[in-house]
C-alpha positions as a printed Julia matrix, in Angstrom:
75×3 Matrix{Float64}:
 -10.44  22.58  24.83
 -10.24  26.07  23.35
 -11.89  27.09  20.08
  -8.48  27.8   18.5
  -7.39  24.21  19.26
 -10.54  22.75  17.73
 -10.09  24.91  14.62
  -6.46  23.75  14.24
  -7.5   20.09  14.64
 -10.33  20.53  12.12
  -8.11  22.34   9.6
  -5.38  19.72   9.89
  -7.9   16.93   9.44
  -9.4   18.56   6.33
  -5.96  19.14   4.75
  -4.72  15.59   5.37
  -8.06  14.05   4.35
  -8.09  15.98   1.08
  -4.57  14.77   0.25
  -5.43  11.17   1.1
  -8.62  11.44  -0.97
  -6.75  12.91  -3.94
  -4.19  10.11  -3.68
  -6.95   7.48  -3.51
  -8.6    8.95  -6.63
  -5.3    8.93  -8.52
  -5.05  12.71  -8.78
  -1.75  12.92  -6.87
   0.93  10.41  -6.02
   2.05  10.63  -2.4
   4.71   7.98  -3.06
   6.8   10.48  -5.07
   8.5   13.51  -3.55
   6.78  16.75  -4.5
   5.51  20.0   -3.02
   2.45  18.07  -1.88
   4.59  16.79   1.0
   4.81  20.35   2.34
   1.02  20.52   2.4
   0.9   17.18   4.2
   3.43  18.44   6.77
   1.38  21.58   7.41
  -1.8   19.54   7.85
  -0.19  17.12  10.29
   1.44  20.01  12.17
  -1.91  21.82  12.52
  -3.54  18.63  13.8
  -0.88  18.0   16.45
  -0.78  21.69  17.42
  -4.47  21.49  18.3
  -3.69  18.82  20.9
  -0.23  19.82  22.14
  -0.15  23.59  21.59
   3.37  23.27  20.12
   3.98  25.01  16.79
   7.5   25.23  15.28
   6.53  28.31  13.26
   5.68  30.17  16.48
   9.12  29.41  17.91
  10.79  30.69  14.72
   8.68  33.88  14.64
   9.44  34.64  18.29
  13.15  34.04  17.64
  13.23  36.64  14.84
  11.44  39.2   17.0
   7.78  38.99  15.97
   5.51  39.83  18.92
   1.98  38.65  19.74
   0.48  42.14  19.87
   1.71  45.51  18.73
   1.25  48.64  20.81
  -1.73  50.66  19.6
  -3.19  47.83  17.53
  -6.78  46.8   18.3
  -6.57  43.24  17.01
Protein backbone atom coordinates (compact mmCIF):
# COMPACT_ATOMS: atom_id res chain seq x y z
CA UNK A 1 0.00 0.00 0.00
CA UNK A 2 1.32 3.43 -0.95
CA UNK A 3 1.81 6.27 1.52
CA UNK A 4 -0.81 8.39 -0.29
CA UNK A 5 -3.39 5.62 0.21
CA UNK A 6 -2.60 5.32 3.91
CA UNK A 7 -2.88 9.11 4.31
CA UNK A 8 -6.28 9.13 2.56
CA UNK A 9 -7.54 6.27 4.76
CA UNK A 10 -6.25 8.00 7.91
CA UNK A 11 -7.75 11.38 6.93
CA UNK A 12 -11.11 9.81 6.11
CA UNK A 13 -11.13 7.94 9.39
CA UNK A 14 -10.33 11.09 11.38
CA UNK A 15 -13.05 13.13 9.62
CA UNK A 16 -15.77 10.49 10.07
CA UNK A 17 -14.70 9.75 13.66
CA UNK A 18 -14.83 13.44 14.59
CA UNK A 19 -18.35 13.74 13.19
CA UNK A 20 -19.52 10.61 14.99
CA UNK A 21 -17.91 11.86 18.21
CA UNK A 22 -19.54 15.28 17.88
CA UNK A 23 -22.89 13.60 17.28
CA UNK A 24 -22.41 11.34 20.32
CA UNK A 25 -21.59 14.38 22.49
CA UNK A 26 -24.69 16.22 21.27
CA UNK A 27 -22.76 18.95 19.48
CA UNK A 28 -24.22 18.16 16.05
CA UNK A 29 -27.27 16.24 14.90
CA UNK A 30 -26.52 13.88 12.02
CA UNK A 31 -30.21 12.99 11.79
CA UNK A 32 -31.02 16.41 10.29
CA UNK A 33 -29.86 17.54 6.86
CA UNK A 34 -27.11 20.15 7.06
CA UNK A 35 -23.73 21.03 5.60
CA UNK A 36 -22.24 18.48 7.99
CA UNK A 37 -23.38 15.81 5.51
CA UNK A 38 -20.93 17.23 2.96
CA UNK A 39 -18.11 16.76 5.46
CA UNK A 40 -19.29 13.20 6.10
CA UNK A 41 -19.34 12.50 2.35
CA UNK A 42 -15.79 13.83 1.94
CA UNK A 43 -14.55 11.70 4.85
CA UNK A 44 -16.16 8.53 3.51
CA UNK A 45 -14.89 9.29 0.01
CA UNK A 46 -11.31 9.76 1.28
CA UNK A 47 -11.53 6.47 3.18
CA UNK A 48 -12.75 4.48 0.17
CA UNK A 49 -10.28 6.23 -2.16
CA UNK A 50 -7.43 4.93 -0.01
CA UNK A 51 -8.53 1.36 -0.72
CA UNK A 52 -9.92 1.59 -4.27
CA UNK A 53 -7.99 4.51 -5.78
CA UNK A 54 -11.24 5.88 -7.25
CA UNK A 55 -11.96 9.56 -6.64
CA UNK A 56 -14.92 11.31 -8.33
CA UNK A 57 -13.22 14.71 -7.99
CA UNK A 58 -10.27 13.45 -10.05
CA UNK A 59 -12.59 12.38 -12.86
CA UNK A 60 -14.27 15.81 -12.85
CA UNK A 61 -10.95 17.69 -12.84
CA UNK A 62 -9.61 15.61 -15.74
CA UNK A 63 -12.85 16.22 -17.66
CA UNK A 64 -12.48 20.01 -17.38
CA UNK A 65 -8.86 19.86 -18.53
CA UNK A 66 -6.79 19.96 -15.34
CA UNK A 67 -3.54 18.03 -15.79
CA UNK A 68 -1.40 16.14 -13.26
CA UNK A 69 1.76 18.15 -13.93
CA UNK A 70 2.42 21.40 -15.72
CA UNK A 71 5.39 21.88 -18.02
CA UNK A 72 8.21 23.68 -16.23
CA UNK A 73 6.78 23.12 -12.76
CA UNK A 74 9.03 21.37 -10.23
CA UNK A 75 6.29 19.99 -8.00
